[in-house]
C-alpha positions as CSV (number, residue, x, y, z in Angstrom):
1,M,21.0,5.2,-34.9
2,M,22.5,2.4,-32.8
3,E,25.9,2.9,-34.4
4,D,25.8,6.7,-33.8
5,Y,24.7,6.1,-30.2
6,G,27.5,3.6,-29.7
7,V,30.1,6.0,-31.1
8,R,29.0,8.8,-28.8
9,F,28.2,6.9,-25.6
10,A,29.9,3.5,-25.5
11,D,32.3,2.7,-22.6
12,A,36.0,2.1,-23.3
13,D,35.3,-1.6,-23.7
14,G,32.7,-0.9,-26.4
15,R,29.7,-1.7,-24.2
16,I,26.7,0.6,-24.4
17,R,25.2,1.1,-21.0
18,A,21.6,2.3,-20.7
19,T,19.2,3.0,-18.0
20,F,15.5,3.4,-18.0
21,E,12.8,4.5,-15.6
22,I,9.4,2.9,-15.1
23,M,6.6,5.3,-14.1
24,W,3.4,3.7,-12.8
25,L,0.3,5.4,-11.9
26,S,-3.0,4.1,-10.5
27,G,-6.2,5.9,-9.8
28,W,-9.5,5.2,-8.0
29,A,-12.8,6.9,-7.8
30,P,-15.9,5.9,-5.9
31,H,-18.8,4.5,-7.9
32,E,-22.5,4.4,-6.9
33,S,-22.5,0.6,-7.2
34,Q,-19.7,0.2,-4.7
35,Q,-20.6,-1.3,-1.4
36,Q,-21.2,1.3,1.3
37,P,-20.0,1.1,4.9
38,L,-22.5,0.3,7.7
39,K,-23.5,2.9,10.2
40,P,-21.5,3.0,13.4
41,G,-22.9,0.8,16.1
42,S,-24.8,-1.5,13.7
43,A,-22.4,-4.5,14.1
44,Q,-24.0,-7.8,15.1
45,R,-20.8,-9.2,16.6
46,R,-17.9,-7.7,18.6
47,L,-14.5,-7.5,17.1
48,A,-12.9,-8.4,20.5
49,D,-14.8,-11.7,20.5
50,A,-13.7,-12.6,16.9
51,L,-10.1,-11.8,17.9
52,G,-10.3,-13.6,21.2
53,T,-9.2,-10.6,23.2
54,Q,-10.4,-8.3,25.9
55,E,-12.1,-5.1,24.9
56,L,-10.8,-2.0,26.6
57,S,-12.7,1.3,26.8
58,A,-11.2,4.5,25.4
59,D,-10.4,5.6,29.0
60,D,-8.3,2.5,29.7
61,K,-4.7,2.5,29.0
62,A,-3.4,-0.5,27.2
63,G,-0.4,-2.0,29.0
64,P,0.9,-5.0,30.9
65,S,-1.5,-4.5,33.9
66,N,-4.5,-4.7,31.6
67,G,-3.6,-8.0,30.0
């Protein structure tokens, strides 16, 4: 088979060039044993405190004047 392939598809210098493709697939599905997220508002600490930054309300525009 290799000889036949070489006769049919080899370059002028006799090299057989070949390419291949790799296909990879991954999947995920939730499971009942998976940790569930906490309810909104149930945090015991503020993210802004952990990041050492100032918390802005949704009405505030983030920009140079707000720090």
